[in-house]
N, CA, C, O and the ligand as a Tripos MOL2 file, in Angstrom:
@<TRIPOS>MOLECULE
protein
  317   315    80     0     0
PROTEIN
NO_CHARGES

@<TRIPOS>ATOM
      1 N         149.1340  142.0730   81.7190 N.3       1 MET1
      2 CA        150.0930  141.7190   82.7920 C.3       1 MET1
      3 C         150.8620  140.4570   82.3740 C.2       1 MET1
      4 O         150.2740  139.3820   82.2630 O.2       1 MET1
      5 N         152.1590  140.5880   82.1450 N.am      2 SER2
      6 CA        152.9480  139.4520   81.6990 C.3       2 SER2
      7 C         154.0230  139.1290   82.7210 C.2       2 SER2
      8 O         155.0560  139.7920   82.8070 O.2       2 SER2
      9 N         153.7470  138.1030   83.4790 N.am      3 THR3
     10 CA        154.7400  137.6960   84.4780 C.3       3 THR3
     11 C         155.8470  136.8690   83.8400 C.2       3 THR3
     12 O         156.9770  136.8440   84.3270 O.2       3 THR3
     13 N         155.5070  136.1890   82.7390 N.am      4 ASP4
     14 CA        156.5050  135.3630   82.0540 C.3       4 ASP4
     15 C         157.1260  136.1540   80.9180 C.2       4 ASP4
     16 O         156.7660  135.9590   79.7570 O.2       4 ASP4
     17 N         158.0300  137.0210   81.2320 N.am      5 ASP5
     18 CA        158.6950  137.8100   80.2100 C.3       5 ASP5
     19 C         159.7680  136.9550   79.5360 C.2       5 ASP5
     20 O         160.7110  136.5200   80.1970 O.2       5 ASP5
     21 N         159.6400  136.7120   78.2390 N.am      6 PRO6
     22 CA        160.6170  135.8520   77.5450 C.3       6 PRO6
     23 C         162.0070  136.4600   77.5420 C.2       6 PRO6
     24 O         163.0040  135.7440   77.4500 O.2       6 PRO6
     25 N         162.0720  137.7780   77.6420 N.am      7 GLN7
     26 CA        163.3810  138.4270   77.6270 C.3       7 GLN7
     27 C         164.0030  138.4580   79.0120 C.2       7 GLN7
     28 O         165.1730  138.8000   79.1860 O.2       7 GLN7
     29 N         163.2120  138.1030   79.9630 N.am      8 HIS8
     30 CA        163.7650  138.0920   81.3110 C.3       8 HIS8
     31 C         164.5420  136.8010   81.5440 C.2       8 HIS8
     32 O         163.9670  135.7130   81.5060 O.2       8 HIS8
     33 N         165.8270  136.9150   81.7810 N.am      9 PRO9
     34 CA        166.6510  135.7040   81.9520 C.3       9 PRO9
     35 C         166.2910  134.9650   83.2240 C.2       9 PRO9
     36 O         165.9060  135.5620   84.2290 O.2       9 PRO9
     37 N         166.4240  133.6730   83.1570 N.am     10 SER10
     38 CA        166.1660  132.8830   84.3560 C.3      10 SER10
     39 C         167.3430  133.0170   85.3160 C.2      10 SER10
     40 O         168.3070  133.7340   85.0470 O.2      10 SER10
     41 N         167.2490  132.3350   86.4050 N.am     11 HIS11
     42 CA        168.3190  132.4290   87.3890 C.3      11 HIS11
     43 C         169.0670  131.1070   87.4790 C.2      11 HIS11
     44 O         168.7710  130.2690   88.3310 O.2      11 HIS11
     45 N         170.0570  130.9260   86.5770 N.am     12 PRO12
     46 CA        170.8010  129.6560   86.5820 C.3      12 PRO12
     47 C         171.6170  129.4940   87.8470 C.2      12 PRO12
     48 O         171.8560  128.3800   88.3150 O.2      12 PRO12
     49 N         172.0380  130.6130   88.3870 N.am     13 GLN13
     50 CA        172.8640  130.5220   89.5970 C.3      13 GLN13
     51 C         172.0320  130.8680   90.8280 C.2      13 GLN13
     52 O         172.5090  131.4980   91.7710 O.2      13 GLN13
     53 N         170.8030  130.4450   90.7870 N.am     14 LYS14
     54 CA        169.9340  130.7040   91.9350 C.3      14 LYS14
     55 C         170.4910  130.0180   93.1760 C.2      14 LYS14
     56 O         170.7140  128.8080   93.1710 O.2      14 LYS14
     57 N         170.7100  130.7650   94.2070 N.am     15 PRO15
     58 CA        171.2940  130.1810   95.4170 C.3      15 PRO15
     59 C         170.3800  129.1510   96.0530 C.2      15 PRO15
     60 O         169.1550  129.2590   95.9970 O.2      15 PRO15
     61 N         170.9930  128.1690   96.6480 N.am     16 ALA16
     62 CA        170.2100  127.1360   97.3190 C.3      16 ALA16
     63 C         169.6220  127.6960   98.6180 C.2      16 ALA16
     64 O         169.7060  128.8940   98.8880 O.2      16 ALA16
     65 N         169.0480  126.8390   99.3820 N.am     17 PHE17
     66 CA        168.4520  127.2790  100.6310 C.3      17 PHE17
     67 C         169.4860  127.9540  101.5170 C.2      17 PHE17
     68 O         170.5350  127.3940  101.8340 O.2      17 PHE17
     69 N         169.1580  129.1450  101.8940 N.am     18 THR18
     70 CA        170.0740  129.8670  102.7750 C.3      18 THR18
     71 C         169.3540  130.2280  104.0590 C.2      18 THR18
     72 O         168.1780  129.9160  104.2450 O.2      18 THR18
     73 N         170.0640  130.8740  104.9150 N.am     19 ALA19
     74 CA        169.4680  131.2440  106.1930 C.3      19 ALA19
     75 C         168.3480  132.2560  105.9910 C.2      19 ALA19
     76 O         167.4620  132.4080  106.8330 O.2      19 ALA19
     77 N         168.4100  132.9450  104.8520 N.am     20 GLU20
     78 CA        167.3950  133.9680  104.6230 C.3      20 GLU20
     79 C         166.0140  133.3620  104.4300 C.2      20 GLU20
     80 O         164.9970  133.9840  104.7380 O.2      20 GLU20
     81 N         165.9940  132.1480  103.9180 N.am     21 THR21
     82 CA        164.7070  131.5040  103.6820 C.3      21 THR21
     83 C         163.9850  131.2290  104.9960 C.2      21 THR21
     84 O         162.7620  131.0870  105.0240 O.2      21 THR21
     85 N         164.7340  131.1580  106.0600 N.am     22 VAL22
     86 CA        164.1310  130.8990  107.3690 C.3      22 VAL22
     87 C         163.2750  132.0820  107.7910 C.2      22 VAL22
     88 O         162.4140  131.9720  108.6640 O.2      22 VAL22
     89 N         163.5310  133.2140  107.1520 N.am     23 ASP23
     90 CA        162.7800  134.4060  107.4870 C.3      23 ASP23
     91 C         161.3050  134.2140  107.1910 C.2      23 ASP23
     92 O         160.4540  134.9180  107.7340 O.2      23 ASP23
     93 N         161.0110  133.2520  106.3220 N.am     24 PHE24
     94 CA        159.6110  132.9710  106.0020 C.3      24 PHE24
     95 C         158.8760  132.4710  107.2350 C.2      24 PHE24
     96 O         159.4550  131.7690  108.0640 O.2      24 PHE24
     97 N         157.6270  132.8220  107.3580 N.am     25 PRO25
     98 CA        156.8610  132.3440  108.5140 C.3      25 PRO25
     99 C         156.6950  130.8350  108.4520 C.2      25 PRO25
    100 O         156.6810  130.2570  107.3660 O.2      25 PRO25
    101 N         156.5720  130.2000  109.5890 N.am     26 PRO26
    102 CA        156.4500  128.7350  109.6440 C.3      26 PRO26
    103 C         155.1560  128.2360  109.0240 C.2      26 PRO26
    104 O         155.0260  127.0530  108.7100 O.2      26 PRO26
    105 N         154.2070  129.1310  108.8510 N.am     27 THR27
    106 CA        152.9240  128.7140  108.2950 C.3      27 THR27
    107 C         153.0320  128.4800  106.8010 C.2      27 THR27
    108 O         153.9340  128.9960  106.1410 O.2      27 THR27
    109 N         152.1130  127.7070  106.2830 N.am     28 ARG28
    110 CA        152.1130  127.4310  104.8570 C.3      28 ARG28
    111 C         151.6310  128.6610  104.0870 C.2      28 ARG28
    112 O         150.8810  129.4800  104.6190 O.2      28 ARG28
    113 N         152.0680  128.7830  102.8300 N.am     29 PRO29
    114 CA        151.6370  129.9430  102.0380 C.3      29 PRO29
    115 C         150.1390  129.9310  101.8190 C.2      29 PRO29
    116 O         149.5160  128.8720  101.7390 O.2      29 PRO29
    117 N         149.5800  131.0990  101.7270 N.am     30 ALA30
    118 CA        148.1410  131.2120  101.5400 C.3      30 ALA30
    119 C         147.7270  130.6390  100.2000 C.2      30 ALA30
    120 O         148.4480  130.7490   99.2090 O.2      30 ALA30
    121 N         146.5660  130.0310  100.1850 N.am     31 ARG31
    122 CA        146.0390  129.4680   98.9500 C.3      31 ARG31
    123 C         144.5460  129.7220   98.9150 C.2      31 ARG31
    124 O         143.9190  129.9160   99.9560 O.2      31 ARG31
    125 N         143.9730  129.7220   97.7140 N.am     32 PRO32
    126 CA        142.5390  129.9960   97.6000 C.3      32 PRO32
    127 C         141.7130  128.9870   98.3840 C.2      32 PRO32
    128 O         141.9910  127.7880   98.3730 O.2      32 PRO32
    129 N         140.7090  129.4900   99.0540 N.am     33 CYS33
    130 CA        139.8170  128.6210   99.8170 C.3      33 CYS33
    131 C         139.0690  127.7000   98.8630 C.2      33 CYS33
    132 O         138.4720  128.1770   97.8980 O.2      33 CYS33
    133 N         139.0850  126.3850   99.1090 N.am     34 PRO34
    134 CA        138.3900  125.4400   98.2300 C.3      34 PRO34
    135 C         136.8810  125.6330   98.2250 C.2      34 PRO34
    136 O         136.1840  125.1200   97.3490 O.2      34 PRO34
    137 N         136.3910  126.3590   99.1870 N.am     35 ASN35
    138 CA        134.9440  126.5510   99.2680 C.3      35 ASN35
    139 C         134.4880  127.8100   98.5390 C.2      35 ASN35
    140 O         133.5560  127.7630   97.7370 O.2      35 ASN35
    141 N         135.1410  128.9300   98.8170 N.am     36 CYS36
    142 CA        134.6660  130.1910   98.2350 C.3      36 CYS36
    143 C         135.7290  130.8740   97.3860 C.2      36 CYS36
    144 O         135.4180  131.8080   96.6470 O.2      36 CYS36
    145 N         136.9900  130.4200   97.4780 N.am     37 GLY37
    146 CA        138.0230  130.9860   96.6200 C.3      37 GLY37
    147 C         138.7950  132.1220   97.2570 C.2      37 GLY37
    148 O         139.7600  132.6190   96.6770 O.2      37 GLY37
    149 N         138.3860  132.5370   98.4360 N.am     38 LYS38
    150 CA        139.1270  133.6100   99.1040 C.3      38 LYS38
    151 C         140.4350  133.0590   99.6620 C.2      38 LYS38
    152 O         140.5970  131.8520   99.8400 O.2      38 LYS38
    153 N         141.3550  133.9670   99.9300 N.am     39 MET39
    154 CA        142.6490  133.5250  100.4360 C.3      39 MET39
    155 C         142.4900  132.9060  101.8220 C.2      39 MET39
    156 O         141.7800  133.4240  102.6850 O.2      39 MET39
    157 N         143.1710  131.7930  102.0000 N.am     40 SER40
    158 CA        143.0460  131.0820  103.2560 C.3      40 SER40
    159 C         143.8740  131.7520  104.3470 C.2      40 SER40
    160 O         144.7550  132.5680  104.0720 O.2      40 SER40
    161 N         143.5730  131.3930  105.5740 N.am     41 VAL41
    162 CA        144.3370  131.9020  106.7060 C.3      41 VAL41
    163 C         144.9190  130.7140  107.4560 C.2      41 VAL41
    164 O         144.3980  129.6010  107.3860 O.2      41 VAL41
    165 N         146.0100  130.9670  108.1760 N.am     42 ALA42
    166 CA        146.7000  129.8800  108.8620 C.3      42 ALA42
    167 C         145.8090  129.2410  109.9240 C.2      42 ALA42
    168 O         145.9350  128.0510  110.2140 O.2      42 ALA42
    169 N         144.9140  130.0310  110.4990 N.am     43 ALA43
    170 CA        144.0760  129.5370  111.5900 C.3      43 ALA43
    171 C         143.1300  128.4430  111.1140 C.2      43 ALA43
    172 O         142.7970  127.5270  111.8670 O.2      43 ALA43
    173 N         142.7030  128.5420  109.8710 N.am     44 SER44
    174 CA        141.7320  127.5630  109.3730 C.3      44 SER44
    175 C         142.1820  127.0040  108.0350 C.2      44 SER44
    176 O         141.3590  126.6500  107.1900 O.2      44 SER44
    177 N         143.5020  126.9270  107.8450 N.am     45 TYR45
    178 CA        144.0640  126.4090  106.6100 C.3      45 TYR45
    179 C         143.4770  125.0400  106.2840 C.2      45 TYR45
    180 O         143.2910  124.2430  107.2030 O.2      45 TYR45
    181 N         143.1760  124.7250  105.0220 N.am     46 PRO46
    182 CA        143.3770  125.6020  103.8630 C.3      46 PRO46
    183 C         142.1450  126.4350  103.5230 C.2      46 PRO46
    184 O         141.9860  126.8710  102.3830 O.2      46 PRO46
    185 N         141.3010  126.6500  104.4760 N.am     47 PHE47
    186 CA        140.0960  127.4310  104.2110 C.3      47 PHE47
    187 C         140.2950  128.8640  104.6780 C.2      47 PHE47
    188 O         141.1940  129.1490  105.4690 O.2      47 PHE47
    189 N         139.4410  129.7740  104.1790 N.am     48 CYS48
    190 CA        139.6020  131.1860  104.4960 C.3      48 CYS48
    191 C         139.0650  131.4750  105.8920 C.2      48 CYS48
    192 O         139.4410  132.4700  106.5110 O.2      48 CYS48
    193 N         138.1970  130.6180  106.3810 N.am     49 SER49
    194 CA        137.6180  130.8540  107.6970 C.3      49 SER49
    195 C         137.0830  129.5420  108.2540 C.2      49 SER49
    196 O         136.9360  128.5510  107.5390 O.2      49 SER49
    197 N         136.8010  129.5670  109.5380 N.am     50 LYS50
    198 CA        136.2520  128.3490  110.1530 C.3      50 LYS50
    199 C         134.9030  127.9950  109.5500 C.2      50 LYS50
    200 O         134.5260  126.8270  109.4560 O.2      50 LYS50
    201 N         134.1840  129.0400  109.1430 N.am     51 ARG51
    202 CA        132.8680  128.8190  108.5790 C.3      51 ARG51
    203 C         132.9700  127.9770  107.3000 C.2      51 ARG51
    204 O         132.2150  127.0260  107.0970 O.2      51 ARG51
    205 N         133.9260  128.3570  106.4510 N.am     52 CYS52
    206 CA        134.0900  127.6110  105.2050 C.3      52 CYS52
    207 C         134.5400  126.1820  105.4970 C.2      52 CYS52
    208 O         134.1500  125.2430  104.8040 O.2      52 CYS52
    209 N         135.3520  126.0320  106.5120 N.am     53 ARG53
    210 CA        135.8010  124.6860  106.8610 C.3      53 ARG53
    211 C         134.6120  123.8430  107.3160 C.2      53 ARG53
    212 O         134.5170  122.6610  106.9850 O.2      53 ARG53
    213 N         133.7150  124.4540  108.0720 N.am     54 MET54
    214 CA        132.5340  123.7310  108.5250 C.3      54 MET54
    215 C         131.6150  123.3990  107.3600 C.2      54 MET54
    216 O         130.9940  122.3370  107.3200 O.2      54 MET54
    217 N         131.5410  124.3280  106.4110 N.am     55 VAL55
    218 CA        130.7040  124.0820  105.2330 C.3      55 VAL55
    219 C         131.2270  122.8820  104.4700 C.2      55 VAL55
    220 O         130.4640  122.0180  104.0370 O.2      55 VAL55
    221 N         132.5380  122.8440  104.3130 N.am     56 ASP56
    222 CA        133.1380  121.7300  103.5930 C.3      56 ASP56
    223 C         132.9310  120.4320  104.3610 C.2      56 ASP56
    224 O         132.6310  119.3880  103.7810 O.2      56 ASP56
    225 N         133.0970  120.5180  105.6830 N.am     57 LEU57
    226 CA        132.9030  119.3280  106.5040 C.3      57 LEU57
    227 C         131.4560  118.8660  106.4290 C.2      57 LEU57
    228 O         131.1720  117.6690  106.3890 O.2      57 LEU57
    229 N         130.5540  119.8240  106.4120 N.am     58 ASN58
    230 CA        129.1340  119.4980  106.3530 C.3      58 ASN58
    231 C         128.8020  118.7720  105.0500 C.2      58 ASN58
    232 O         127.9410  117.8930  105.0180 O.2      58 ASN58
    233 N         129.4930  119.1500  103.9850 N.am     59 ARG59
    234 CA        129.2600  118.4700  102.7100 C.3      59 ARG59
    235 C         129.5870  116.9940  102.8240 C.2      59 ARG59
    236 O         128.8800  116.1300  102.3060 O.2      59 ARG59
    237 N         130.6660  116.7410  103.5100 N.am     60 TRP60
    238 CA        131.0460  115.3330  103.6810 C.3      60 TRP60
    239 C         130.0160  114.6140  104.5390 C.2      60 TRP60
    240 O         129.6070  113.4950  104.2300 O.2      60 TRP60
    241 N         129.6070  115.2610  105.6070 N.am     61 LEU61
    242 CA        128.6780  114.6130  106.5300 C.3      61 LEU61
    243 C         127.3320  114.3610  105.8690 C.2      61 LEU61
    244 O         126.6830  113.3470  106.1290 O.2      61 LEU61
    245 N         126.9210  115.2760  105.0240 N.am     62 THR62
    246 CA        125.6250  115.1090  104.3710 C.3      62 THR62
    247 C         125.7110  114.1580  103.1920 C.2      62 THR62
    248 O         124.6990  113.7930  102.5930 O.2      62 THR62
    249 N         126.9390  113.7600  102.8670 N.am     63 GLY63
    250 CA        127.0900  112.7780  101.8070 C.3      63 GLY63
    251 C         127.0910  113.3710  100.4220 C.2      63 GLY63
    252 O         126.9340  112.6490   99.4370 O.2      63 GLY63
    253 N         127.2670  114.6760  100.3280 N.am     64 ALA64
    254 CA        127.2500  115.3110   99.0140 C.3      64 ALA64
    255 C         128.4190  114.8250   98.1710 C.2      64 ALA64
    256 O         128.3490  114.8300   96.9420 O.2      64 ALA64
    257 N         129.4940  114.4030   98.8330 N.am     65 TYR65
    258 CA        130.6770  113.9640   98.1040 C.3      65 TYR65
    259 C         130.6360  112.4680   97.8240 C.2      65 TYR65
    260 O         131.3290  111.9940   96.9230 O.2      65 TYR65
    261 N         129.8660  111.7410   98.5510 N.am     66 ALA66
    262 CA        129.9280  110.2870   98.4100 C.3      66 ALA66
    263 C         128.5360  109.6960   98.2270 C.2      66 ALA66
    264 O         128.0080  109.6540   97.1160 O.2      66 ALA66
    265 N         127.9560  109.2450   99.3180 N.am     67 ILE67
    266 CA        126.6670  108.5660   99.2190 C.3      67 ILE67
    267 C         125.5280  109.5810   99.1160 C.2      67 ILE67
    268 O         125.4340  110.4760   99.9550 O.2      67 ILE67
    269 N         124.6790  109.4650   98.1290 N.am     68 PRO68
    270 CA        123.5320  110.3770   98.0250 C.3      68 PRO68
    271 C         122.5330  110.1320   99.1380 C.2      68 PRO68
    272 O         122.3580  109.0090   99.6130 O.2      68 PRO68
    273 N         121.8870  111.2040   99.5370 N.am     69 VAL69
    274 CA        120.9300  111.0780  100.6320 C.3      69 VAL69
    275 C         119.6740  110.3540  100.1460 C.2      69 VAL69
    276 O         119.0590  110.7360   99.1500 O.2      69 VAL69
    277 N         119.3200  109.3180  100.8660 N.am     70 VAL70
    278 CA        118.1300  108.5660  100.4840 C.3      70 VAL70
    279 C         116.9190  109.1100  101.2190 C.2      70 VAL70
    280 O         117.0500  109.7270  102.2760 O.2      70 VAL70
    281 N         115.7760  108.8890  100.6760 N.am     71 GLU71
    282 CA        114.5700  109.3890  101.3230 C.3      71 GLU71
    283 C         114.3160  108.6130  102.6090 C.2      71 GLU71
    284 O         114.5800  107.4130  102.6930 O.2      71 GLU71
    285 N         113.8080  109.3110  103.5910 N.am     72 SER72
    286 CA        113.5820  108.6640  104.8680 C.3      72 SER72
    287 C         112.3880  107.7060  104.7970 C.2      72 SER72
    288 O         111.5000  107.8600  103.9590 O.2      72 SER72
    289 N         112.3870  106.7420  105.6710 N.am     73 ASP73
    290 CA        111.3110  105.7490  105.6730 C.3      73 ASP73
    291 C         110.0200  106.3200  106.2340 C.2      73 ASP73
    292 O         108.9320  105.7920  106.0030 O.2      73 ASP73
    293 N         110.1660  107.4080  106.9730 N.am     74 GLU74
    294 CA        108.9790  107.9520  107.6280 C.3      74 GLU74
    295 C         107.9460  108.4250  106.6170 C.2      74 GLU74
    296 O         106.7420  108.3870  106.8690 O.2      74 GLU74
    297 N         108.4520  108.8810  105.4470 N.am     75 GLU75
    298 CA        107.5060  109.3770  104.4420 C.3      75 GLU75
    299 C         106.7040  108.2330  103.8480 C.2      75 GLU75
    300 O         105.4970  108.3540  103.6370 O.2      75 GLU75
    301 N         107.3800  107.1190  103.5780 N.am     76 SER76
    302 CA        106.6810  105.9990  102.9600 C.3      76 SER76
    303 C         105.7410  105.3280  103.9730 C.2      76 SER76
    304 O         104.8660  104.5450  103.6040 O.2      76 SER76
    305 N         105.9400  105.6510  105.2430 N.am     77 ASP77
    306 CA        105.1070  105.0650  106.2820 C.3      77 ASP77
    307 C         103.6840  105.5750  106.2060 C.2      77 ASP77
    308 O         102.7640  105.0110  106.7980 O.2      77 ASP77
    309 N         103.5250  106.6750  105.4500 N.am     78 ASP78
    310 CA        102.1890  107.2710  105.3340 C.3      78 ASP78
    311 C         101.2880  106.4240  104.4630 C.2      78 ASP78
    312 O         100.0710  106.6040  104.4740 O.2      78 ASP78
    313 N         101.8550  105.5170  103.7190 N.am     79 LEU79
    314 CA        101.0180  104.7080  102.8150 C.3      79 LEU79
    315 C         100.0510  103.8180  103.5850 C.2      79 LEU79
    316 O          99.2780  103.0770  102.9780 O.2      79 LEU79
    317 ZN        136.1590  130.3650  102.1360 Zn       80 ZN80
@<TRIPOS>BOND
     1     1     2 1
     2     2     3 1
     3     3     4 2
     4     3     5 am
     5     5     6 1
     6     6     7 1
     7     7     8 2
     8     7     9 am
     9     9    10 1
    10    10    11 1
    11    11    12 2
    12    11    13 am
    13    13    14 1
    14    14    15 1
    15    15    16 2
    16    15    17 am
    17    17    18 1
    18    18    19 1
    19    19    20 2
    20    19    21 am
    21    21    22 1
    22    22    23 1
    23    23    24 2
    24    23    25 am
    25    25    26 1
    26    26    27 1
    27    27    28 2
    28    27    29 am
    29    29    30 1
    30    30    31 1
    31    31    32 2
    32    31    33 am
    33    33    34 1
    34    34    35 1
    35    35    36 2
    36    35    37 am
    37    37    38 1
    38    38    39 1
    39    39    40 2
    40    39    41 am
    41    41    42 1
    42    42    43 1
    43    43    44 2
    44    43    45 am
    45    45    46 1
    46    46    47 1
    47    47    48 2
    48    47    49 am
    49    49    50 1
    50    50    51 1
    51    51    52 2
    52    51    53 am
    53    53    54 1
    54    54    55 1
    55    55    56 2
    56    55    57 am
    57    57    58 1
    58    58    59 1
    59    59    60 2
    60    59    61 am
    61    61    62 1
    62    62    63 1
    63    63    64 2
    64    63    65 am
    65    65    66 1
    66    66    67 1
    67    67    68 2
    68    67    69 am
    69    69    70 1
    70    70    71 1
    71    71    72 2
    72    71    73 am
    73    73    74 1
    74    74    75 1
    75    75    76 2
    76    75    77 am
    77    77    78 1
    78    78    79 1
    79    79    80 2
    80    79    81 am
    81    81    82 1
    82    82    83 1
    83    83    84 2
    84    83    85 am
    85    85    86 1
    86    86    87 1
    87    87    88 2
    88    87    89 am
    89    89    90 1
    90    90    91 1
    91    91    92 2
    92    91    93 am
    93    93    94 1
    94    94    95 1
    95    95    96 2
    96    95    97 am
    97    97    98 1
    98    98    99 1
    99    99   100 2
   100    99   101 am
   101   101   102 1
   102   102   103 1
   103   103   104 2
   104   103   105 am
   105   105   106 1
   106   106   107 1
   107   107   108 2
   108   107   109 am
   109   109   110 1
   110   110   111 1
   111   111   112 2
   112   111   113 am
   113   113   114 1
   114   114   115 1
   115   115   116 2
   116   115   117 am
   117   117   118 1
   118   118   119 1
   119   119   120 2
   120   119   121 am
   121   121   122 1
   122   122   123 1
   123   123   124 2
   124   123   125 am
   125   125   126 1
   126   126   127 1
   127   127   128 2
   128   127   129 am
   129   129   130 1
   130   130   131 1
   131   131   132 2
   132   131   133 am
   133   133   134 1
   134   134   135 1
   135   135   136 2
   136   135   137 am
   137   137   138 1
   138   138   139 1
   139   139   140 2
   140   139   141 am
   141   141   142 1
   142   142   143 1
   143   143   144 2
   144   143   145 am
   145   145   146 1
   146   146   147 1
   147   147   148 2
   148   147   149 am
   149   149   150 1
   150   150   151 1
   151   151   152 2
   152   151   153 am
   153   153   154 1
   154   154   155 1
   155   155   156 2
   156   155   157 am
   157   157   158 1
   158   158   159 1
   159   159   160 2
   160   159   161 am
   161   161   162 1
   162   162   163 1
   163   163   164 2
   164   163   165 am
   165   165   166 1
   166   166   167 1
   167   167   168 2
   168   167   169 am
   169   169   170 1
   170   170   171 1
   171   171   172 2
   172   171   173 am
   173   173   174 1
   174   174   175 1
   175   175   176 2
   176   175   177 am
   177   177   178 1
   178   178   179 1
   179   179   180 2
   180   179   181 am
   181   181   182 1
   182   182   183 1
   183   183   184 2
   184   183   185 am
   185   185   186 1
   186   186   187 1
   187   187   188 2
   188   187   189 am
   189   189   190 1
   190   190   191 1
   191   191   192 2
   192   191   193 am
   193   193   194 1
   194   194   195 1
   195   195   196 2
   196   195   197 am
   197   197   198 1
   198   198   199 1
   199   199   200 2
   200   199   201 am
   201   201   202 1
   202   202   203 1
   203   203   204 2
   204   203   205 am
   205   205   206 1
   206   206   207 1
   207   207   208 2
   208   207   209 am
   209   209   210 1
   210   210   211 1
   211   211   212 2
   212   211   213 am
   213   213   214 1
   214   214   215 1
   215   215   216 2
   216   215   217 am
   217   217   218 1
   218   218   219 1
   219   219   220 2
   220   219   221 am
   221   221   222 1
   222   222   223 1
   223   223   224 2
   224   223   225 am
   225   225   226 1
   226   226   227 1
   227   227   228 2
   228   227   229 am
   229   229   230 1
   230   230   231 1
   231   231   232 2
   232   231   233 am
   233   233   234 1
   234   234   235 1
   235   235   236 2
   236   235   237 am
   237   237   238 1
   238   238   239 1
   239   239   240 2
   240   239   241 am
   241   241   242 1
   242   242   243 1
   243   243   244 2
   244   243   245 am
   245   245   246 1
   246   246   247 1
   247   247   248 2
   248   247   249 am
   249   249   250 1
   250   250   251 1
   251   251   252 2
   252   251   253 am
   253   253   254 1
   254   254   255 1
   255   255   256 2
   256   255   257 am
   257   257   258 1
   258   258   259 1
   259   259   260 2
   260   259   261 am
   261   261   262 1
   262   262   263 1
   263   263   264 2
   264   263   265 am
   265   265   266 1
   266   266   267 1
   267   267   268 2
   268   267   269 am
   269   269   270 1
   270   270   271 1
   271   271   272 2
   272   271   273 am
   273   273   274 1
   274   274   275 1
   275   275   276 2
   276   275   277 am
   277   277   278 1
   278   278   279 1
   279   279   280 2
   280   279   281 am
   281   281   282 1
   282   282   283 1
   283   283   284 2
   284   283   285 am
   285   285   286 1
   286   286   287 1
   287   287   288 2
   288   287   289 am
   289   289   290 1
   290   290   291 1
   291   291   292 2
   292   291   293 am
   293   293   294 1
   294   294   295 1
   295   295   296 2
   296   295   297 am
   297   297   298 1
   298   298   299 1
   299   299   300 2
   300   299   301 am
   301   301   302 1
   302   302   303 1
   303   303   304 2
   304   303   305 am
   305   305   306 1
   306   306   307 1
   307   307   308 2
   308   307   309 am
   309   309   310 1
   310   310   311 1
   311   311   312 2
   312   311   313 am
   313   313   314 1
   314   314   315 1
   315   315   316 2
@<TRIPOS>SUBSTRUCTURE
     1 MET1         2 RESIDUE 1 A MET
     2 SER2         6 RESIDUE 1 A SER
     3 THR3        10 RESIDUE 1 A THR
     4 ASP4        14 RESIDUE 1 A ASP
     5 ASP5        18 RESIDUE 1 A ASP
     6 PRO6        22 RESIDUE 1 A PRO
     7 GLN7        26 RESIDUE 1 A GLN
     8 HIS8        30 RESIDUE 1 A HIS
     9 PRO9        34 RESIDUE 1 A PRO
    10 SER10       38 RESIDUE 1 A SER
    11 HIS11       42 RESIDUE 1 A HIS
    12 PRO12       46 RESIDUE 1 A PRO
    13 GLN13       50 RESIDUE 1 A GLN
    14 LYS14       54 RESIDUE 1 A LYS
    15 PRO15       58 RESIDUE 1 A PRO
    16 ALA16       62 RESIDUE 1 A ALA
    17 PHE17       66 RESIDUE 1 A PHE
    18 THR18       70 RESIDUE 1 A THR
    19 ALA19       74 RESIDUE 1 A ALA
    20 GLU20       78 RESIDUE 1 A GLU
    21 THR21       82 RESIDUE 1 A THR
    22 VAL22       86 RESIDUE 1 A VAL
    23 ASP23       90 RESIDUE 1 A ASP
    24 PHE24       94 RESIDUE 1 A PHE
    25 PRO25       98 RESIDUE 1 A PRO
    26 PRO26      102 RESIDUE 1 A PRO
    27 THR27      106 RESIDUE 1 A THR
    28 ARG28      110 RESIDUE 1 A ARG
    29 PRO29      114 RESIDUE 1 A PRO
    30 ALA30      118 RESIDUE 1 A ALA
    31 ARG31      122 RESIDUE 1 A ARG
    32 PRO32      126 RESIDUE 1 A PRO
    33 CYS33      130 RESIDUE 1 A CYS
    34 PRO34      134 RESIDUE 1 A PRO
    35 ASN35      138 RESIDUE 1 A ASN
    36 CYS36      142 RESIDUE 1 A CYS
    37 GLY37      146 RESIDUE 1 A GLY
    38 LYS38      150 RESIDUE 1 A LYS
    39 MET39      154 RESIDUE 1 A MET
    40 SER40      158 RESIDUE 1 A SER
    41 VAL41      162 RESIDUE 1 A VAL
    42 ALA42      166 RESIDUE 1 A ALA
    43 ALA43      170 RESIDUE 1 A ALA
    44 SER44      174 RESIDUE 1 A SER
    45 TYR45      178 RESIDUE 1 A TYR
    46 PRO46      182 RESIDUE 1 A PRO
    47 PHE47      186 RESIDUE 1 A PHE
    48 CYS48      190 RESIDUE 1 A CYS
    49 SER49      194 RESIDUE 1 A SER
    50 LYS50      198 RESIDUE 1 A LYS
    51 ARG51      202 RESIDUE 1 A ARG
    52 CYS52      206 RESIDUE 1 A CYS
    53 ARG53      210 RESIDUE 1 A ARG
    54 MET54      214 RESIDUE 1 A MET
    55 VAL55      218 RESIDUE 1 A VAL
    56 ASP56      222 RESIDUE 1 A ASP
    57 LEU57      226 RESIDUE 1 A LEU
    58 ASN58      230 RESIDUE 1 A ASN
    59 ARG59      234 RESIDUE 1 A ARG
    60 TRP60      238 RESIDUE 1 A TRP
    61 LEU61      242 RESIDUE 1 A LEU
    62 THR62      246 RESIDUE 1 A THR
    63 GLY63      250 RESIDUE 1 A GLY
    64 ALA64      254 RESIDUE 1 A ALA
    65 TYR65      258 RESIDUE 1 A TYR
    66 ALA66      262 RESIDUE 1 A ALA
    67 ILE67      266 RESIDUE 1 A ILE
    68 PRO68      270 RESIDUE 1 A PRO
    69 VAL69      274 RESIDUE 1 A VAL
    70 VAL70      278 RESIDUE 1 A VAL
    71 GLU71      282 RESIDUE 1 A GLU
    72 SER72      286 RESIDUE 1 A SER
    73 ASP73      290 RESIDUE 1 A ASP
    74 GLU74      294 RESIDUE 1 A GLU
    75 GLU75      298 RESIDUE 1 A GLU
    76 SER76      302 RESIDUE 1 A SER
    77 ASP77      306 RESIDUE 1 A ASP
    78 ASP78      310 RESIDUE 1 A ASP
    79 LEU79      314 RESIDUE 1 A LEU
    80 ZN80       317 GROUP 0 **** ****
């Protein structure tokens, strides 16, 4: 599959923004979900679903992205 065909001429006279571009939906174009890679939906952009958004949020809350989880003091209290 070759999308970049060297023999295919570019569009030097590509028209600027026209009224036709407004035909596009106001939502942002779909992009792969950062969590699972599936196509995202506008409802939970940029994730594919609310579940994936929660998973990503949970990563932040659990500190997977920043501060590592330290062991609780309750365990050392057993000494
Ligand atoms: Zn996902």
